[in-house]
Biopython code that builds the backbone (N, CA, C, O; Angstrom):
import numpy as np
from Bio.PDB.StructureBuilder import StructureBuilder

atoms = [
    (1, "GLN", "N", (-8.741, 76.842, 75.178)),
    (1, "GLN", "CA", (-8.913, 76.256, 76.505)),
    (1, "GLN", "C", (-9.140, 74.750, 76.365)),
    (1, "GLN", "O", (-9.989, 74.302, 75.595)),
    (2, "LEU", "N", (-8.370, 73.993, 77.118)),
    (2, "LEU", "CA", (-8.512, 72.553, 77.082)),
    (2, "LEU", "C", (-9.472, 72.125, 78.164)),
    (2, "LEU", "O", (-9.423, 72.624, 79.288)),
    (3, "HIS", "N", (-10.348, 71.193, 77.819)),
    (3, "HIS", "CA", (-11.352, 70.741, 78.756)),
    (3, "HIS", "C", (-11.107, 69.337, 79.267)),
    (3, "HIS", "O", (-11.848, 68.834, 80.112)),
    (4, "PHE", "N", (-10.075, 68.713, 78.755)),
    (4, "PHE", "CA", (-9.732, 67.368, 79.193)),
    (4, "PHE", "C", (-8.238, 67.263, 79.440)),
    (4, "PHE", "O", (-7.450, 67.971, 78.813)),
    (5, "VAL", "N", (-7.855, 66.398, 80.335)),
    (5, "VAL", "CA", (-6.464, 66.061, 80.570)),
    (5, "VAL", "C", (-6.289, 64.594, 80.221)),
    (5, "VAL", "O", (-6.954, 63.724, 80.784)),
    (6, "GLU", "N", (-5.390, 64.332, 79.291)),
    (6, "GLU", "CA", (-5.162, 62.974, 78.827)),
    (6, "GLU", "C", (-3.862, 62.428, 79.408)),
    (6, "GLU", "O", (-2.920, 63.180, 79.657)),
    (7, "SER", "N", (-3.820, 61.132, 79.618)),
    (7, "SER", "CA", (-2.616, 60.481, 80.127)),
    (7, "SER", "C", (-2.586, 59.035, 79.654)),
    (7, "SER", "O", (-3.576, 58.511, 79.145)),
    (8, "GLY", "N", (-1.425, 58.396, 79.833)),
    (8, "GLY", "CA", (-1.297, 56.980, 79.544)),
    (8, "GLY", "C", (-0.597, 56.635, 78.246)),
    (8, "GLY", "O", (-0.405, 55.457, 77.944)),
    (9, "GLY", "N", (-0.216, 57.627, 77.481)),
    (9, "GLY", "CA", (0.474, 57.345, 76.232)),
    (9, "GLY", "C", (1.918, 56.941, 76.453)),
    (9, "GLY", "O", (2.377, 56.825, 77.589)),
    (10, "GLY", "N", (2.626, 56.728, 75.361)),
    (10, "GLY", "CA", (4.025, 56.360, 75.451)),
    (10, "GLY", "C", (4.439, 55.484, 74.292)),
    (10, "GLY", "O", (3.767, 55.429, 73.261)),
    (11, "MET", "N", (5.545, 54.805, 74.472)),
    (11, "MET", "CA", (6.073, 53.916, 73.438)),
    (11, "MET", "C", (5.904, 52.468, 73.888)),
    (11, "MET", "O", (6.129, 52.133, 75.052)),
    (12, "VAL", "N", (5.510, 51.630, 72.960)),
    (12, "VAL", "CA", (5.308, 50.215, 73.253)),
    (12, "VAL", "C", (5.699, 49.399, 72.028)),
    (12, "VAL", "O", (5.645, 49.890, 70.900)),
    (13, "GLN", "N", (6.083, 48.174, 72.253)),
    (13, "GLN", "CA", (6.437, 47.289, 71.136)),
    (13, "GLN", "C", (5.173, 46.742, 70.469)),
    (13, "GLN", "O", (4.117, 46.675, 71.098)),
    (14, "PRO", "N", (5.279, 46.355, 69.213)),
    (14, "PRO", "CA", (4.122, 45.728, 68.549)),
    (14, "PRO", "C", (3.604, 44.552, 69.358)),
    (14, "PRO", "O", (4.372, 43.747, 69.883)),
    (15, "GLY", "N", (2.290, 44.474, 69.444)),
    (15, "GLY", "CA", (1.660, 43.438, 70.252)),
    (15, "GLY", "C", (1.414, 43.839, 71.688)),
    (15, "GLY", "O", (0.750, 43.117, 72.432)),
    (16, "GLY", "N", (1.938, 44.973, 72.081)),
    (16, "GLY", "CA", (1.779, 45.442, 73.448)),
    (16, "GLY", "C", (0.461, 46.158, 73.668)),
    (16, "GLY", "O", (-0.387, 46.239, 72.780)),
    (17, "SER", "N", (0.315, 46.683, 74.894)),
    (17, "SER", "CA", (-0.929, 47.340, 75.306)),
    (17, "SER", "C", (-0.651, 48.672, 75.979)),
    (17, "SER", "O", (0.398, 48.870, 76.592)),
    (18, "LEU", "N", (-1.595, 49.569, 75.856)),
    (18, "LEU", "CA", (-1.598, 50.829, 76.584)),
    (18, "LEU", "C", (-3.041, 51.154, 76.938)),
    (18, "LEU", "O", (-3.969, 50.732, 76.249)),
    (19, "ARG", "N", (-3.221, 51.902, 78.013)),
    (19, "ARG", "CA", (-4.549, 52.425, 78.346)),
    (19, "ARG", "C", (-4.469, 53.932, 78.465)),
    (19, "ARG", "O", (-3.734, 54.466, 79.296)),
    (20, "LEU", "N", (-5.230, 54.607, 77.630)),
    (20, "LEU", "CA", (-5.317, 56.055, 77.679)),
    (20, "LEU", "C", (-6.468, 56.470, 78.591)),
    (20, "LEU", "O", (-7.519, 55.831, 78.626)),
    (21, "SER", "N", (-6.242, 57.545, 79.319)),
    (21, "SER", "CA", (-7.276, 58.123, 80.174)),
    (21, "SER", "C", (-7.530, 59.560, 79.758)),
    (21, "SER", "O", (-6.622, 60.255, 79.300)),
    (22, "CYS", "N", (-8.757, 59.995, 79.918)),
    (22, "CYS", "CA", (-9.153, 61.352, 79.554)),
    (22, "CYS", "C", (-10.101, 61.839, 80.643)),
    (22, "CYS", "O", (-11.214, 61.333, 80.778)),
    (23, "THR", "N", (-9.658, 62.817, 81.411)),
    (23, "THR", "CA", (-10.438, 63.311, 82.551)),
    (23, "THR", "C", (-10.914, 64.724, 82.290)),
    (23, "THR", "O", (-10.134, 65.592, 81.900)),
    (24, "GLY", "N", (-12.203, 64.948, 82.508)),
    (24, "GLY", "CA", (-12.758, 66.279, 82.333)),
    (24, "GLY", "C", (-12.173, 67.257, 83.321)),
    (24, "GLY", "O", (-11.993, 66.944, 84.498)),
    (25, "SER", "N", (-11.874, 68.461, 82.823)),
    (25, "SER", "CA", (-11.310, 69.521, 83.665)),
    (25, "SER", "C", (-12.282, 70.690, 83.678)),
    (25, "SER", "O", (-12.399, 71.416, 82.691)),
    (26, "GLY", "N", (-12.985, 70.877, 84.804)),
    (26, "GLY", "CA", (-13.981, 71.935, 84.864)),
    (26, "GLY", "C", (-15.179, 71.658, 83.994)),
    (26, "GLY", "O", (-15.893, 72.575, 83.588)),
    (27, "PHE", "N", (-15.394, 70.405, 83.713)),
    (27, "PHE", "CA", (-16.413, 69.999, 82.755)),
    (27, "PHE", "C", (-16.908, 68.620, 83.124)),
    (27, "PHE", "O", (-16.113, 67.697, 83.302)),
    (28, "ASP", "N", (-18.216, 68.473, 83.239)),
    (28, "ASP", "CA", (-18.830, 67.210, 83.620)),
    (28, "ASP", "C", (-19.170, 66.421, 82.359)),
    (28, "ASP", "O", (-19.971, 66.866, 81.537)),
    (29, "ILE", "N", (-18.560, 65.254, 82.213)),
    (29, "ILE", "CA", (-18.760, 64.469, 80.989)),
    (29, "ILE", "C", (-19.985, 63.574, 81.045)),
    (29, "ILE", "O", (-20.333, 62.957, 80.039)),
    (30, "SER", "N", (-20.646, 63.485, 82.182)),
    (30, "SER", "CA", (-21.658, 62.443, 82.367)),
    (30, "SER", "C", (-22.826, 62.542, 81.389)),
    (30, "SER", "O", (-23.482, 61.538, 81.115)),
    (31, "ASP", "N", (-23.094, 63.727, 80.864)),
    (31, "ASP", "CA", (-24.204, 63.892, 79.923)),
    (31, "ASP", "C", (-23.741, 63.978, 78.479)),
    (31, "ASP", "O", (-24.506, 64.379, 77.601)),
    (32, "GLU", "N", (-22.493, 63.603, 78.231)),
    (32, "GLU", "CA", (-21.911, 63.786, 76.907)),
    (32, "GLU", "C", (-21.529, 62.471, 76.252)),
    (32, "GLU", "O", (-20.954, 61.591, 76.893)),
    (33, "ILE", "N", (-21.852, 62.340, 74.962)),
    (33, "ILE", "CA", (-21.192, 61.321, 74.162)),
    (33, "ILE", "C", (-19.718, 61.691, 74.104)),
    (33, "ILE", "O", (-19.374, 62.863, 73.948)),
    (34, "MET", "N", (-18.857, 60.707, 74.227)),
    (34, "MET", "CA", (-17.422, 60.953, 74.190)),
    (34, "MET", "C", (-16.778, 60.133, 73.079)),
    (34, "MET", "O", (-17.203, 59.017, 72.781)),
    (35, "LYS", "N", (-15.750, 60.707, 72.478)),
    (35, "LYS", "CA", (-15.073, 60.036, 71.366)),
    (35, "LYS", "C", (-13.562, 60.130, 71.528)),
    (35, "LYS", "O", (-13.042, 60.998, 72.229)),
    (36, "TRP", "N", (-12.894, 59.235, 70.875)),
    (36, "TRP", "CA", (-11.444, 59.286, 70.681)),
    (36, "TRP", "C", (-11.177, 59.385, 69.177)),
    (36, "TRP", "O", (-11.835, 58.732, 68.367)),
    (37, "SER", "N", (-10.208, 60.209, 68.833)),
    (37, "SER", "CA", (-9.721, 60.265, 67.468)),
    (37, "SER", "C", (-8.207, 60.195, 67.517)),
    (37, "SER", "O", (-7.611, 60.228, 68.594)),
    (38, "ARG", "N", (-7.583, 60.096, 66.347)),
    (38, "ARG", "CA", (-6.123, 60.073, 66.293)),
    (38, "ARG", "C", (-5.642, 60.701, 65.005)),
    (38, "ARG", "O", (-6.362, 60.756, 64.008)),
    (39, "GLN", "N", (-4.411, 61.173, 65.050)),
    (39, "GLN", "CA", (-3.792, 61.761, 63.866)),
    (39, "GLN", "C", (-2.363, 61.275, 63.762)),
    (39, "GLN", "O", (-1.526, 61.557, 64.619)),
    (40, "ALA", "N", (-2.101, 60.540, 62.697)),
    (40, "ALA", "CA", (-0.760, 60.051, 62.416)),
    (40, "ALA", "C", (0.002, 61.105, 61.616)),
    (40, "ALA", "O", (-0.611, 61.954, 60.968)),
    (41, "PRO", "N", (1.333, 61.058, 61.655)),
    (41, "PRO", "CA", (2.130, 62.041, 60.909)),
    (41, "PRO", "C", (1.763, 62.047, 59.424)),
    (41, "PRO", "O", (1.725, 60.999, 58.779)),
    (42, "GLY", "N", (1.498, 63.216, 58.904)),
    (42, "GLY", "CA", (1.200, 63.353, 57.490)),
    (42, "GLY", "C", (-0.181, 62.899, 57.080)),
    (42, "GLY", "O", (-0.490, 62.860, 55.889)),
    (43, "LYS", "N", (-1.021, 62.556, 58.044)),
    (43, "LYS", "CA", (-2.371, 62.075, 57.728)),
    (43, "LYS", "C", (-3.420, 62.949, 58.407)),
    (43, "LYS", "O", (-3.127, 63.698, 59.339)),
    (44, "GLU", "N", (-4.644, 62.830, 57.915)),
    (44, "GLU", "CA", (-5.748, 63.561, 58.529)),
    (44, "GLU", "C", (-6.175, 62.877, 59.826)),
    (44, "GLU", "O", (-5.969, 61.680, 60.027)),
    (45, "ARG", "N", (-6.780, 63.690, 60.699)),
    (45, "ARG", "CA", (-7.318, 63.130, 61.930)),
    (45, "ARG", "C", (-8.461, 62.178, 61.604)),
    (45, "ARG", "O", (-9.267, 62.457, 60.717)),
    (46, "GLU", "N", (-8.534, 61.060, 62.313)),
    (46, "GLU", "CA", (-9.566, 60.063, 62.031)),
    (46, "GLU", "C", (-10.238, 59.594, 63.309)),
    (46, "GLU", "O", (-9.649, 59.594, 64.389)),
    (47, "PHE", "N", (-11.487, 59.196, 63.147)),
    (47, "PHE", "CA", (-12.273, 58.648, 64.249)),
    (47, "PHE", "C", (-11.701, 57.305, 64.694)),
    (47, "PHE", "O", (-11.265, 56.501, 63.870)),
    (48, "VAL", "N", (-11.708, 57.073, 65.998)),
    (48, "VAL", "CA", (-11.271, 55.794, 66.540)),
    (48, "VAL", "C", (-12.420, 55.071, 67.238)),
    (48, "VAL", "O", (-12.700, 53.910, 66.941)),
    (49, "ALA", "N", (-13.087, 55.764, 68.173)),
    (49, "ALA", "CA", (-14.138, 55.094, 68.942)),
    (49, "ALA", "C", (-15.063, 56.130, 69.563)),
    (49, "ALA", "O", (-14.687, 57.286, 69.756)),
    (50, "HIS", "N", (-16.285, 55.691, 69.873)),
    (50, "HIS", "CA", (-17.202, 56.574, 70.592)),
    (50, "HIS", "C", (-18.019, 55.752, 71.586)),
    (50, "HIS", "O", (-18.193, 54.544, 71.424)),
    (51, "ILE", "N", (-18.510, 56.425, 72.605)),
    (51, "ILE", "CA", (-19.295, 55.778, 73.636)),
    (51, "ILE", "C", (-20.406, 56.720, 74.072)),
    (51, "ILE", "O", (-20.190, 57.919, 74.248)),
    (52, "THR", "N", (-21.596, 56.160, 74.244)),
    (52, "THR", "CA", (-22.721, 56.976, 74.681)),
    (52, "THR", "C", (-22.612, 57.322, 76.167)),
    (52, "THR", "O", (-21.772, 56.794, 76.895)),
    (53, "GLU", "N", (-23.499, 58.233, 76.585)),
    (53, "GLU", "CA", (-23.438, 58.750, 77.958)),
    (53, "GLU", "C", (-23.553, 57.647, 79.008)),
    (53, "GLU", "O", (-22.908, 57.697, 80.055)),
    (54, "ASP", "N", (-24.386, 56.655, 78.709)),
    (54, "ASP", "CA", (-24.655, 55.586, 79.671)),
    (54, "ASP", "C", (-23.856, 54.324, 79.393)),
    (54, "ASP", "O", (-24.113, 53.280, 79.994)),
    (55, "SER", "N", (-22.894, 54.409, 78.494)),
    (55, "SER", "CA", (-22.038, 53.275, 78.106)),
    (55, "SER", "C", (-22.804, 52.162, 77.395)),
    (55, "SER", "O", (-22.273, 51.068, 77.205)),
    (56, "ALA", "N", (-24.047, 52.435, 77.002)),
    (56, "ALA", "CA", (-24.843, 51.382, 76.369)),
    (56, "ALA", "C", (-24.342, 51.033, 74.970)),
    (56, "ALA", "O", (-24.465, 49.890, 74.530)),
    (57, "ILE", "N", (-23.785, 52.005, 74.283)),
    (57, "ILE", "CA", (-23.347, 51.785, 72.897)),
    (57, "ILE", "C", (-21.913, 52.268, 72.736)),
    (57, "ILE", "O", (-21.552, 53.358, 73.180)),
    (58, "ALA", "N", (-21.111, 51.439, 72.098)),
    (58, "ALA", "CA", (-19.741, 51.819, 71.746)),
    (58, "ALA", "C", (-19.512, 51.420, 70.295)),
    (58, "ALA", "O", (-19.897, 50.327, 69.879)),
    (59, "ASN", "N", (-18.892, 52.294, 69.533)),
    (59, "ASN", "CA", (-18.580, 52.011, 68.138)),
    (59, "ASN", "C", (-17.106, 52.256, 67.881)),
    (59, "ASN", "O", (-16.462, 53.046, 68.571)),
    (60, "TYR", "N", (-16.576, 51.561, 66.867)),
    (60, "TYR", "CA", (-15.145, 51.613, 66.602)),
    (60, "TYR", "C", (-14.868, 51.719, 65.101)),
    (60, "TYR", "O", (-15.654, 51.276, 64.264)),
    (61, "GLN", "N", (-13.747, 52.311, 64.807)),
    (61, "GLN", "CA", (-13.214, 52.245, 63.441)),
    (61, "GLN", "C", (-12.871, 50.779, 63.160)),
    (61, "GLN", "O", (-12.433, 50.049, 64.049)),
    (62, "ASP", "N", (-13.076, 50.372, 61.929)),
    (62, "ASP", "CA", (-12.884, 48.956, 61.587)),
    (62, "ASP", "C", (-11.489, 48.449, 61.943)),
    (62, "ASP", "O", (-11.342, 47.309, 62.383)),
    (63, "SER", "N", (-10.472, 49.275, 61.760)),
    (63, "SER", "CA", (-9.099, 48.794, 61.950)),
    (63, "SER", "C", (-8.756, 48.519, 63.409)),
    (63, "SER", "O", (-7.745, 47.873, 63.686)),
    (64, "VAL", "N", (-9.576, 48.995, 64.350)),
    (64, "VAL", "CA", (-9.276, 48.777, 65.771)),
    (64, "VAL", "C", (-10.270, 47.829, 66.445)),
    (64, "VAL", "O", (-10.099, 47.473, 67.610)),
    (65, "LYS", "N", (-11.296, 47.427, 65.720)),
    (65, "LYS", "CA", (-12.289, 46.516, 66.304)),
    (65, "LYS", "C", (-11.632, 45.237, 66.791)),
    (65, "LYS", "O", (-10.800, 44.650, 66.100)),
    (66, "GLY", "N", (-12.013, 44.814, 67.983)),
    (66, "GLY", "CA", (-11.450, 43.607, 68.563)),
    (66, "GLY", "C", (-10.129, 43.823, 69.280)),
    (66, "GLY", "O", (-9.637, 42.931, 69.972)),
    (67, "ARG", "N", (-9.548, 45.024, 69.110)),
    (67, "ARG", "CA", (-8.268, 45.322, 69.777)),
    (67, "ARG", "C", (-8.399, 46.470, 70.788)),
    (67, "ARG", "O", (-7.740, 46.460, 71.827)),
    (68, "PHE", "N", (-9.235, 47.442, 70.487)),
    (68, "PHE", "CA", (-9.427, 48.605, 71.351)),
    (68, "PHE", "C", (-10.781, 48.520, 72.037)),
    (68, "PHE", "O", (-11.747, 48.007, 71.474)),
    (69, "THR", "N", (-10.835, 49.030, 73.263)),
    (69, "THR", "CA", (-12.084, 49.107, 74.009)),
    (69, "THR", "C", (-12.216, 50.479, 74.640)),
    (69, "THR", "O", (-11.342, 50.916, 75.390)),
    (70, "ILE", "N", (-13.311, 51.155, 74.333)),
    (70, "ILE", "CA", (-13.607, 52.436, 74.968)),
    (70, "ILE", "C", (-14.535, 52.186, 76.148)),
    (70, "ILE", "O", (-15.447, 51.363, 76.074)),
    (71, "SER", "N", (-14.292, 52.902, 77.231)),
    (71, "SER", "CA", (-15.143, 52.783, 78.416)),
    (71, "SER", "C", (-15.148, 54.114, 79.143)),
    (71, "SER", "O", (-14.390, 55.024, 78.809)),
    (72, "ARG", "N", (-16.009, 54.213, 80.138)),
    (72, "ARG", "CA", (-16.081, 55.454, 80.893)),
    (72, "ARG", "C", (-16.476, 55.175, 82.331)),
    (72, "ARG", "O", (-17.128, 54.178, 82.640)),
    (73, "ASP", "N", (-16.063, 56.082, 83.196)),
    (73, "ASP", "CA", (-16.472, 56.063, 84.599)),
    (73, "ASP", "C", (-16.934, 57.480, 84.909)),
    (73, "ASP", "O", (-16.122, 58.356, 85.209)),
    (74, "ASN", "N", (-18.228, 57.694, 84.836)),
    (74, "ASN", "CA", (-18.755, 59.052, 85.024)),
    (74, "ASN", "C", (-18.501, 59.569, 86.434)),
    (74, "ASN", "O", (-18.372, 60.776, 86.638)),
    (75, "ALA", "N", (-18.427, 58.670, 87.401)),
    (75, "ALA", "CA", (-18.141, 59.104, 88.771)),
    (75, "ALA", "C", (-16.746, 59.707, 88.882)),
    (75, "ALA", "O", (-16.491, 60.568, 89.724)),
    (76, "LYS", "N", (-15.844, 59.237, 88.014)),
    (76, "LYS", "CA", (-14.473, 59.775, 87.990)),
    (76, "LYS", "C", (-14.290, 60.803, 86.885)),
    (76, "LYS", "O", (-13.195, 61.330, 86.687)),
    (77, "ASN", "N", (-15.389, 61.085, 86.158)),
    (77, "ASN", "CA", (-15.333, 62.075, 85.075)),
    (77, "ASN", "C", (-14.267, 61.724, 84.041)),
    (77, "ASN", "O", (-13.568, 62.598, 83.528)),
    (78, "THR", "N", (-14.155, 60.441, 83.746)),
    (78, "THR", "CA", (-13.045, 59.948, 82.938)),
    (78, "THR", "C", (-13.528, 58.956, 81.891)),
    (78, "THR", "O", (-14.411, 58.135, 82.137)),
    (79, "VAL", "N", (-12.916, 59.060, 80.710)),
    (79, "VAL", "CA", (-13.109, 58.109, 79.626)),
    (79, "VAL", "C", (-11.776, 57.409, 79.377)),
    (79, "VAL", "O", (-10.709, 58.004, 79.526)),
    (80, "TYR", "N", (-11.858, 56.143, 78.996)),
    (80, "TYR", "CA", (-10.652, 55.343, 78.784)),
    (80, "TYR", "C", (-10.638, 54.771, 77.369)),
    (80, "TYR", "O", (-11.677, 54.600, 76.730)),
    (81, "LEU", "N", (-9.433, 54.485, 76.907)),
    (81, "LEU", "CA", (-9.267, 53.732, 75.674)),
    (81, "LEU", "C", (-8.213, 52.664, 75.945)),
    (81, "LEU", "O", (-7.019, 52.960, 76.009)),
    (82, "GLN", "N", (-8.658, 51.431, 76.101)),
    (82, "GLN", "CA", (-7.758, 50.305, 76.278)),
    (82, "GLN", "C", (-7.338, 49.817, 74.906)),
    (82, "GLN", "O", (-8.180, 49.461, 74.082)),
    (83, "MET", "N", (-6.047, 49.801, 74.661)),
    (83, "MET", "CA", (-5.519, 49.430, 73.348)),
    (83, "MET", "C", (-4.642, 48.198, 73.497)),
    (83, "MET", "O", (-3.602, 48.243, 74.154)),
    (84, "ASN", "N", (-5.062, 47.106, 72.889)),
    (84, "ASN", "CA", (-4.319, 45.851, 72.933)),
    (84, "ASN", "C", (-3.837, 45.474, 71.533)),
    (84, "ASN", "O", (-4.313, 46.011, 70.532)),
    (85, "LEU", "N", (-2.902, 44.561, 71.482)),
    (85, "LEU", "CA", (-2.365, 44.069, 70.196)),
    (85, "LEU", "C", (-1.992, 45.245, 69.288)),
    (85, "LEU", "O", (-2.352, 45.280, 68.112)),
    (86, "LEU", "N", (-1.278, 46.183, 69.852)),
    (86, "LEU", "CA", (-0.943, 47.398, 69.106)),
    (86, "LEU", "C", (-0.047, 47.087, 67.920)),
    (86, "LEU", "O", (0.794, 46.189, 67.963)),
    (87, "LYS", "N", (-0.253, 47.857, 66.861)),
    (87, "LYS", "CA", (0.493, 47.718, 65.616)),
    (87, "LYS", "C", (1.224, 49.024, 65.316)),
    (87, "LYS", "O", (0.822, 50.079, 65.806)),
    (88, "PRO", "N", (2.277, 48.968, 64.529)),
    (88, "PRO", "CA", (2.976, 50.214, 64.173)),
    (88, "PRO", "C", (2.049, 51.250, 63.536)),
    (88, "PRO", "O", (2.251, 52.452, 63.712)),
    (89, "GLU", "N", (1.052, 50.801, 62.811)),
    (89, "GLU", "CA", (0.128, 51.739, 62.170)),
    (89, "GLU", "C", (-0.826, 52.412, 63.153)),
    (89, "GLU", "O", (-1.594, 53.292, 62.764)),
    (90, "ASP", "N", (-0.787, 52.007, 64.423)),
    (90, "ASP", "CA", (-1.549, 52.701, 65.451)),
    (90, "ASP", "C", (-0.801, 53.919, 65.984)),
    (90, "ASP", "O", (-1.349, 54.690, 66.772)),
    (91, "THR", "N", (0.427, 54.091, 65.564)),
    (91, "THR", "CA", (1.221, 55.240, 66.000)),
    (91, "THR", "C", (0.546, 56.539, 65.577)),
    (91, "THR", "O", (0.269, 56.749, 64.396)),
    (92, "ALA", "N", (0.285, 57.406, 66.548)),
    (92, "ALA", "CA", (-0.436, 58.654, 66.278)),
    (92, "ALA", "C", (-0.524, 59.459, 67.569)),
    (92, "ALA", "O", (-0.182, 58.983, 68.651)),
    (93, "VAL", "N", (-0.992, 60.685, 67.418)),
    (93, "VAL", "CA", (-1.425, 61.467, 68.569)),
    (93, "VAL", "C", (-2.913, 61.195, 68.760)),
    (93, "VAL", "O", (-3.707, 61.337, 67.830)),
    (94, "TYR", "N", (-3.273, 60.808, 69.959)),
    (94, "TYR", "CA", (-4.656, 60.458, 70.270)),
    (94, "TYR", "C", (-5.325, 61.592, 71.048)),
    (94, "TYR", "O", (-4.738, 62.181, 71.956)),
    (95, "TYR", "N", (-6.574, 61.878, 70.664)),
    (95, "TYR", "CA", (-7.337, 62.958, 71.287)),
    (95, "TYR", "C", (-8.672, 62.411, 71.792)),
    (95, "TYR", "O", (-9.327, 61.625, 71.107)),
    (96, "CYS", "N", (-9.065, 62.828, 72.978)),
    (96, "CYS", "CA", (-10.442, 62.604, 73.401)),
    (96, "CYS", "C", (-11.223, 63.894, 73.164)),
    (96, "CYS", "O", (-10.659, 64.986, 73.215)),
    (97, "TYR", "N", (-12.510, 63.763, 72.907)),
    (97, "TYR", "CA", (-13.309, 64.961, 72.702)),
    (97, "TYR", "C", (-14.784, 64.703, 72.937)),
    (97, "TYR", "O", (-15.267, 63.573, 72.856)),
    (98, "ALA", "N", (-15.486, 65.796, 73.232)),
    (98, "ALA", "CA", (-16.933, 65.798, 73.381)),
    (98, "ALA", "C", (-17.498, 66.484, 72.143)),
    (98, "ALA", "O", (-17.457, 67.711, 72.056)),
    (99, "PRO", "N", (-18.017, 65.738, 71.197)),
    (99, "PRO", "CA", (-18.329, 66.318, 69.886)),
    (99, "PRO", "C", (-19.412, 67.395, 69.898)),
    (99, "PRO", "O", (-19.333, 68.348, 69.122)),
    (100, "TYR", "N", (-20.397, 67.266, 70.740)),
    (100, "TYR", "CA", (-21.479, 68.252, 70.701)),
    (100, "TYR", "C", (-21.081, 69.587, 71.304)),
    (100, "TYR", "O", (-21.710, 70.609, 71.029)),
    (101, "ARG", "N", (-20.047, 69.584, 72.120)),
    (101, "ARG", "CA", (-19.519, 70.835, 72.667)),
    (101, "ARG", "C", (-18.245, 71.277, 71.966)),
    (101, "ARG", "O", (-17.751, 72.383, 72.182)),
    (102, "ASN", "N", (-17.722, 70.397, 71.123)),
    (102, "ASN", "CA", (-16.424, 70.662, 70.485)),
    (102, "ASN", "C", (-15.342, 70.933, 71.521)),
    (102, "ASN", "O", (-14.533, 71.848, 71.366)),
    (103, "TYR", "N", (-15.337, 70.144, 72.557)),
    (103, "TYR", "CA", (-14.303, 70.229, 73.596)),
    (103, "TYR", "C", (-13.278, 69.126, 73.341)),
    (103, "TYR", "O", (-13.638, 67.978, 73.080)),
    (104, "TRP", "N", (-12.000, 69.487, 73.419)),
    (104, "TRP", "CA", (-10.928, 68.551, 73.072)),
    (104, "TRP", "C", (-9.889, 68.450, 74.179)),
    (104, "TRP", "O", (-9.724, 69.370, 74.979)),
    (105, "GLY", "N", (-9.198, 67.327, 74.211)),
    (105, "GLY", "CA", (-8.023, 67.180, 75.042)),
    (105, "GLY", "C", (-6.803, 67.701, 74.311)),
    (105, "GLY", "O", (-6.883, 68.116, 73.155)),
    (106, "GLN", "N", (-5.669, 67.673, 75.002)),
    (106, "GLN", "CA", (-4.444, 68.247, 74.432)),
    (106, "GLN", "C", (-3.767, 67.306, 73.455)),
    (106, "GLN", "O", (-2.866, 67.713, 72.722)),
    (107, "GLY", "N", (-4.193, 66.055, 73.438)),
    (107, "GLY", "CA", (-3.545, 65.059, 72.592)),
    (107, "GLY", "C", (-2.419, 64.379, 73.334)),
    (107, "GLY", "O", (-1.719, 64.994, 74.139)),
    (108, "ILE", "N", (-2.254, 63.084, 73.048)),
    (108, "ILE", "CA", (-1.201, 62.324, 73.703)),
    (108, "ILE", "C", (-0.584, 61.364, 72.690)),
    (108, "ILE", "O", (-1.284, 60.722, 71.907)),
    (109, "GLN", "N", (0.742, 61.284, 72.727)),
    (109, "GLN", "CA", (1.463, 60.499, 71.727)),
    (109, "GLN", "C", (1.450, 59.019, 72.096)),
    (109, "GLN", "O", (1.711, 58.641, 73.239)),
    (110, "VAL", "N", (1.142, 58.198, 71.108)),
    (110, "VAL", "CA", (1.277, 56.750, 71.198)),
    (110, "VAL", "C", (2.202, 56.309, 70.068)),
    (110, "VAL", "O", (1.941, 56.586, 68.898)),
    (111, "THR", "N", (3.279, 55.625, 70.425)),
    (111, "THR", "CA", (4.242, 55.150, 69.439)),
    (111, "THR", "C", (4.402, 53.646, 69.583)),
    (111, "THR", "O", (4.695, 53.141, 70.666)),
    (112, "VAL", "N", (4.207, 52.941, 68.484)),
    (112, "VAL", "CA", (4.340, 51.480, 68.477)),
    (112, "VAL", "C", (5.509, 51.136, 67.564)),
    (112, "VAL", "O", (5.435, 51.307, 66.348)),
    (113, "ALA", "N", (6.583, 50.651, 68.166)),
    (113, "ALA", "CA", (7.794, 50.373, 67.407)),
    (113, "ALA", "C", (8.630, 49.329, 68.122)),
    (113, "ALA", "O", (8.557, 49.174, 69.341)),
    (114, "SER", "N", (9.436, 48.606, 67.326)),
    (114, "SER", "CA", (10.317, 47.583, 67.912)),
    (114, "SER", "C", (11.526, 48.231, 68.554)),
    (114, "SER", "O", (12.382, 47.535, 69.100)),
]
sb = StructureBuilder()
sb.init_structure("model")
sb.init_model(0)
sb.init_chain("A")
sb.init_seg("    ")
for serial, (resi, resn, name, xyz) in enumerate(atoms, 1):
    if name == "N":
        sb.init_residue(resn, " ", resi, " ")
    sb.init_atom(name, np.array(xyz, "f"), 0.0, 1.0, " ", f" {name:<3s}", serial, name[0])
structure = sb.get_structure()
């Protein structure tokens, strides 16, 4: 059972931007730490970013610091990942999840290519 619906992925050229959205489905995210991870072809899934319930703290994988921003709007039951200055190595399937409940989204493809 999927607890999130993700949107906003697609193909973009290097240096471009995308914003991913992750909306809770039958699940209230307001009391949950939320995270984004990604999995590139042939690689293990890796952490990308996390945000606390009140948006007070956000942490990032080193390779995306300064380029990606995680945010949330609890009133809309949605978490976002703004991705700027995208690189080909950012190509992956991106997942949002609530780690303490082990609830995951379906994954969404992001492709960065010329």
